C-alpha positions in Angstrom: -13.9 -30.5 -19.6 -11.6 -27.6 -19.6 -11.4 -25.7 -16.6 -11.1 -22.0 -16.8 -8.9 -19.9 -14.6 -10.2 -16.5 -14.0 -8.8 -13.0 -12.3 -10.2 -13.6 -9.0 -12.0 -10.8 -6.5 -9.0 -8.6 -5.7 -10.4 -7.0 -2.8 -11.8 -3.6 -1.9 -12.2 -1.0 -4.8 -9.5 -3.1 -6.9 -11.0 -3.9 -10.3 -8.0 -4.3 -12.5 -4.8 -6.0 -12.2 -1.4 -6.2 -14.3 0.0 -9.7 -15.4 3.3 -9.5 -13.7 4.8 -12.8 -14.2 3.7 -16.3 -15.6 4.9 -18.8 -13.4 3.8 -21.6 -15.7 3.9 -21.9 -19.5 1.4 -23.4 -21.9 1.5 -27.2 -21.8 2.9 -27.7 -18.3 1.9 -30.1 -16.0 0.9 -28.2 -12.7 -0.5 -29.7 -9.4 -3.5 -28.7 -7.3 -2.9 -25.1 -5.6 0.2 -24.7 -7.5 0.9 -20.9 -8.3 0.8 -20.5 -12.1 0.5 -16.7 -12.6 1.5 -13.5 -10.3 -0.8 -10.4 -10.4 0.0 -7.0 -9.6 -2.5 -4.8 -8.3 -2.2 -1.3 -6.9 -1.5 -2.8 -3.4 0.3 -5.9 -3.6 1.1 -8.9 -5.6 -1.5 -11.9 -5.6 -0.7 -15.3 -6.6 -3.3 -17.2 -8.6 -3.2 -21.2 -8.3 -4.6 -24.1 -10.2 -7.7 -25.1 -8.7 -6.9 -28.8 -9.5 -4.1 -30.9 -11.1 -3.9 -30.8 -14.8 -2.2 -29.1 -18.0 -2.2 -25.6 -18.7 -3.8 -24.3 -22.1 -2.6 -21.5 -24.2 -2.1 -17.8 -22.1 -5.0 -15.5 -23.0 -3.2 -12.3 -21.4 0.7 -11.8 -21.9 3.1 -10.5 -19.1 2.6 -6.5 -18.6 -1.2 -6.7 -19.7 -3.8 -4.8 -17.8 -6.9 -7.4 -16.9 -10.0 -7.0 -15.1 -11.8 -9.1 -12.4 -13.4 -12.0 -13.9 -11.4 -12.0 -16.9 -10.0 -15.3 -18.5 -6.3 -15.8 -17.9 -5.7 -19.4 -19.0 -7.5 -22.8 -19.3 -6.9 -26.0 -17.3 -7.2 -29.6 -18.8 -8.2 -31.8 -15.5 -6.0 -34.7 -14.4 -2.5 -35.5 -14.1 -2.4 -36.5 -17.4 1.0 -36.1 -19.4 1.7 -33.3 -21.7 2.2 -36.2 -24.3 -1.4 -37.4 -24.2 -2.4 -33.6 -24.9 0.2 -33.3 -27.9 -1.4 -36.4 -29.3 -4.9 -35.2 -29.5 -3.7 -31.7 -30.8 -4.5 -32.2 -34.4 -8.1 -33.4 -33.7 -8.7 -30.3 -31.5 -7.5 -27.7 -33.8 -10.9 -26.9 -35.3 -12.1 -26.3 -31.7 -9.3 -24.1 -31.0 -10.0 -22.1 -34.0 -13.9 -21.8 -33.1 -12.6 -20.8 -29.4 -10.3 -18.2 -30.6 -13.0 -15.6 -31.4 -14.2 -16.1 -27.3 -10.3 -14.9 -26.3 -10.5 -12.0 -28.5 -12.5 -9.6 -26.7 -10.0 -9.4 -23.9 -9.8 -5.9 -23.0 -6.3 -6.2 -22.0 -4.9 -6.7 -25.7 -6.5 -3.7 -27.1 -5.1 -1.2 -24.3 -1.9 -0.6 -25.8 -3.2 0.2 -29.1 -5.1 3.3 -28.0 -4.2 6.6 -29.4 -4.9 10.1 -28.0 -2.1 9.7 -25.3 -3.6 6.2 -24.5 -6.0 7.9 -22.0 -8.5 5.4 -20.2 -12.1 5.8 -21.0 -13.3 7.4 -17.8 -10.2 9.8 -18.1 -11.3 10.7 -21.9 -14.7 11.3 -20.5 -13.3 13.4 -17.4 -11.1 15.4 -19.7 -14.1 16.2 -22.3 -16.1 17.5 -19.7 -13.3 20.0 -18.7 -12.1 20.7 -22.2 -8.7 19.5 -21.5 -6.3 17.9 -23.8 -3.9 14.8 -23.6 -1.1 17.5 -23.9 -2.6 19.4 -21.2 -2.6 16.7 -18.4 0.9 15.3 -19.8 2.2 11.8 -19.2 -0.1 9.2 -17.3 0.4 6.8 -14.4 -1.4 4.1 -16.1 -0.1 0.9 -18.0 2.0 2.0 -21.0 1.8 5.7 -19.8 -1.8 5.9 -20.2 -3.7 8.6 -18.5 -5.9 7.5 -15.6 -8.9 9.3 -14.1 -6.6 10.0 -11.1 -4.2 11.9 -13.5 -6.9 14.0 -14.7 -8.2 14.5 -11.1 -4.7 15.5 -9.8 -4.2 17.9 -12.8 -7.7 19.5 -11.9 -6.8 20.1 -8.3 -3.6 22.2 -9.4 -4.0 26.0 -9.2 -5.3 27.5 -12.5 -1.7 29.2 -13.1 -0.2 25.6 -12.7 -2.6 24.2 -15.1 -2.0 27.0 -17.6 1.8 26.5 -17.6 1.4 22.7 -17.9 2.8 21.7 -21.3 4.1 18.4 -22.9 7.7 17.7 -21.6 10.3 17.4 -24.6 11.4 13.9 -25.4 14.4 13.1 -23.0 17.7 12.3 -24.6 18.8 8.8 -22.6 22.5 8.6 -21.9 23.9 5.2 -23.1 25.3 4.8 -19.6 21.6 5.1 -18.3 18.9 2.2 -17.6 15.5 3.0 -18.3 13.2 0.7 -16.2 9.6 0.6 -16.3 8.0 1.7 -12.8 5.9 -1.2 -11.1 2.2 -1.0 -10.7 2.8 -0.7 -7.0 5.5 2.1 -7.2 3.2 3.8 -9.7 0.3 3.6 -7.1 2.3 4.9 -4.2 3.7 8.0 -6.3 0.3 8.7 -7.3 -1.4 8.7 -3.9 1.2 10.6 -1.9 0.8 13.3 -4.8 -2.8 13.1 -4.3 -2.5 13.4 -0.7 -0.2 16.6 -1.1 -2.8 18.1 -3.5 -6.0 17.6 -1.5 -5.1 17.8 2.0 -3.5 20.8 4.1 -0.9 18.7 5.4 1.0 20.7 8.5 3.8 18.8 10.8 4.3 19.7 14.6 7.2 17.9 16.2 8.2 17.1 19.8 11.0 14.8 21.4 10.6 11.6 23.6 12.9 10.6 26.4 13.0 6.9 26.3 14.6 6.1 29.5 11.4 4.7 31.2 10.3 2.8 28.2 13.8 1.2 28.0 13.9 0.1 31.7 10.5 -1.3 31.3 11.7 -3.4 28.3 14.9 -4.6 30.0 13.0 -5.7 33.1 10.2 -7.5 31.4 11.7 -8.6 28.2 12.7 -12.1 29.3 9.3 -12.9 31.0 7.7 -11.2 28.1 9.3 -13.4 25.4 8.8 -16.5 27.6 5.2 -16.1 27.7 4.3 -14.9 24.5 6.9 -16.0 22.1 7.6 -12.5 20.8 9.8 -9.4 21.8 8.6 -6.6 23.5 9.4 -3.6 21.0 9.0 0.1 20.9 6.1 -0.3 18.1 3.7 -1.7 20.7 4.8 0.7 23.2 4.1 3.8 20.6 0.9 2.1 19.4 -0.5 1.8 22.9 0.5 5.3 23.3 -1.1 6.6 20.3 -4.4 4.5 20.6 -5.0 6.1 24.0 -4.3 9.8 22.5 -6.8 9.3 19.7 -9.5 8.2 22.2 -8.9 11.8 23.5 -8.9 13.4 20.3 -11.0 12.2 18.0 -10.6 14.2 15.1 -7.2 12.6 14.3 -8.8 9.5 13.9 -11.6 10.9 11.7 -11.6 11.7 8.0 -13.4 14.2 5.6 -15.8 12.5 3.1 -17.1 15.5 0.9 -18.8 18.1 3.6 -19.0 15.5 6.2 -16.6 14.5 8.8 -16.5 10.7 9.9 -15.8 10.0 13.3 -14.8 6.6 14.7 -15.1 4.9 18.1 -12.4 2.3 17.0 -8.9 2.4 15.6 -7.5 0.4 12.6 -3.8 1.2 13.0 -1.9 1.2 10.1 2.0 0.3 10.7 4.4 0.9 7.7 6.4 -1.8 6.8 9.2 -2.1 3.9 9.1 -4.8 1.4 10.8 -5.6 -1.7 8.6 -3.7 -3.9 8.3 -0.5 -1.6 6.7 0.8 1.4 3.1 -0.7 2.2 1.0 0.0 5.2 -1.0 -3.1 6.6 -3.5 -2.5 9.2 -3.7 -3.6 12.7 -7.6 -4.0 13.1 -9.5 -2.9 16.4 -5.8 -2.5 17.8 -7.6 -0.3 20.6 -8.7 -4.0 21.9 -5.0 -5.8 21.7 -2.4 -6.0 24.0 1.2 -5.3 23.9 1.8 -8.9 22.8 -1.1 -9.3 20.2 0.0 -5.8 18.7 3.9 -7.3 18.4 2.7 -10.7 16.8 0.7 -9.0 14.4 3.3 -6.5 13.3 6.0 -9.4 13.0 3.5 -11.2 11.1 3.2 -8.3 8.8 6.8 -7.6 8.3 7.5 -11.4 7.2 4.2 -11.2 4.7 5.9 -7.9 3.2 9.3 -9.6 2.7 7.9 -12.6 1.4 5.1 -10.5 -1.2 2.4 -12.7 0.7 0.4 -9.5 2.0 -3.4 -9.6 1.0 -5.5 -6.9 -0.2 -7.6 -6.8 2.9 -4.3 -6.4 4.7 -4.0 -2.8 3.5 -7.8 -1.7 3.7 -9.5 0.3 6.4 -6.9 2.2 8.1 -7.9 5.1 10.5 -4.5 6.1 11.4 -0.8 5.1 10.6 2.6 4.9 12.3 5.8 5.0 10.2 9.2 4.5 11.6 12.0 5.9 9.6 14.4 5.3 12.7 15.3 1.7 11.5 17.0 3.3 8.6 18.7 5.7 10.5 16.5 8.8 10.2 16.7 11.5 12.7 13.8 13.7 11.6 11.2 13.8 8.8 7.8 15.1 7.8 5.6 11.8 6.8 3.1 12.4 4.1 -0.6 11.3 5.0 -1.9 8.0 4.1 -5.1 9.4 2.5 -7.8 9.7 3.5 -6.8 9.4 7.2 -6.2 12.5 8.7 -2.9 12.0 10.9 0.2 10.1 10.7 3.0 9.8 13.4 6.8 9.4 12.5 9.2 8.0 14.6 12.9 8.2 14.3 16.0 7.3 15.4 17.2 7.2 19.2 19.9 9.0 20.0 21.6 9.8 23.3 21.7 13.8 24.0 22.3 15.9 26.7 19.0 17.3 28.1 18.0 19.5 31.0 16.5 17.6 33.9 15.6 19.2 37.3 18.2 21.9 36.5 20.8 19.2 35.9 22.1 18.3 32.3 22.1 14.6 32.0 22.6 12.1 29.1 19.2 10.3 27.7 18.1 8.4 25.0 16.0 10.7 23.0 13.7 10.4 20.0 12.4 13.0 17.7 8.8 12.3 16.7 6.3 14.0 14.0 2.8 14.4 13.7 1.5 15.3 9.9 -1.8 16.1 10.0 -4.8 17.3 7.8 -5.3 20.9 9.0 -8.8 21.1 7.5 -10.1 18.6 10.0 -7.5 18.9 12.8 -6.4 22.5 14.5 -3.0 23.4 15.6 -3.9 23.1 19.4 -5.6 19.5 18.9 -2.4 18.4 16.9 0.3 19.7 19.5 -2.0 18.2 22.4 -2.1 14.9 20.9 1.6 14.9 20.3 2.3 15.9 23.7 0.0 13.0 25.1 2.0 10.7 23.0 5.0 12.1 24.8 3.5 11.8 27.9 2.3 8.2 27.6 5.8 6.8 26.3 7.8 8.7 28.6 5.7 7.3 31.7 3.9 3.9 30.5 2.3 3.6 33.8 -0.1 6.4 32.5 -1.9 3.9 30.7 -2.2 1.6 33.6 -4.4 4.0 35.3 -5.9 6.1 32.4 -4.5 9.6 33.5 
């Protein structure tokens, strides 16, 4: 009896995915737990594996199609039977295959590209109708094949009225033959949409400071060998800054909160998002209950996230539930930047390159390893005084790590 292989549950608030790549073809013999298709969601890529050994049936959805959770992807004839046996029985099974065809036809993903009217999704069409908007006003969509999504309409509605009046369809672009047009991946489109949504929704303001890393460097040099020997991982700056941020968040809880409608949600825990680069773009996996973890536990978790991001094995749950984020542009050479909020969070800390610079200490000019740090925050919930004081507290905690030991 054939086994149906369907789109698995993809995690919190994720209901659809895109067929990124079929790793196996119809008629291929596969082993149990062998990946057969790669799905791309708004956040990460997910591989769907064969539940048992057998021979794959026809592909119900093609590469590039959008499929819902629970939708049929393909079927599997159980057993390690060779494809030859399947080929011999094929003529006798043709009538059954014809009967099964109508069951596969309703797959929503296949009809999607044929939708006209700027290919707006149903939720987007309803919202456009409620607000008397046309597809031309909203413009090109960020959904699959350029379809207008509900997020596109909400983004348009969040613009000032003047900007809405000026909005007009873009004229077709004449591509230069020396250019290459490449479709944005679902992950990249989601990153672009979320960053723009954050700018349109939050009142983002950034404040800056600089940190003298002399004591942090001395601590790392003094304890690095013993730390590696005991924990099997290096003591890095990320865990030092993480612990400094966690302590500061306890003191300034509004920066660890979020706005939900007319309410503010405060938390007595810290789920710390750490931005890491992957082959498909920047992702922000979350260290859950980071306030309960040691330096070593934080370092191990970050190292694991970095490896998973490079290998494309991050899970949906790894990216959900963050309350504050840290991004380190310094590893790429950035000297100063203004990070964008990871909505619905109210704050994000930007770390940068360490540079030796002349600074005044006790009336003397000395050379110190300095880093600029930036805090972007939602001014709707966080006042300027809180933001500046929060950043100063991080500076103090990093410049003198002993403060954290005595809770000063």
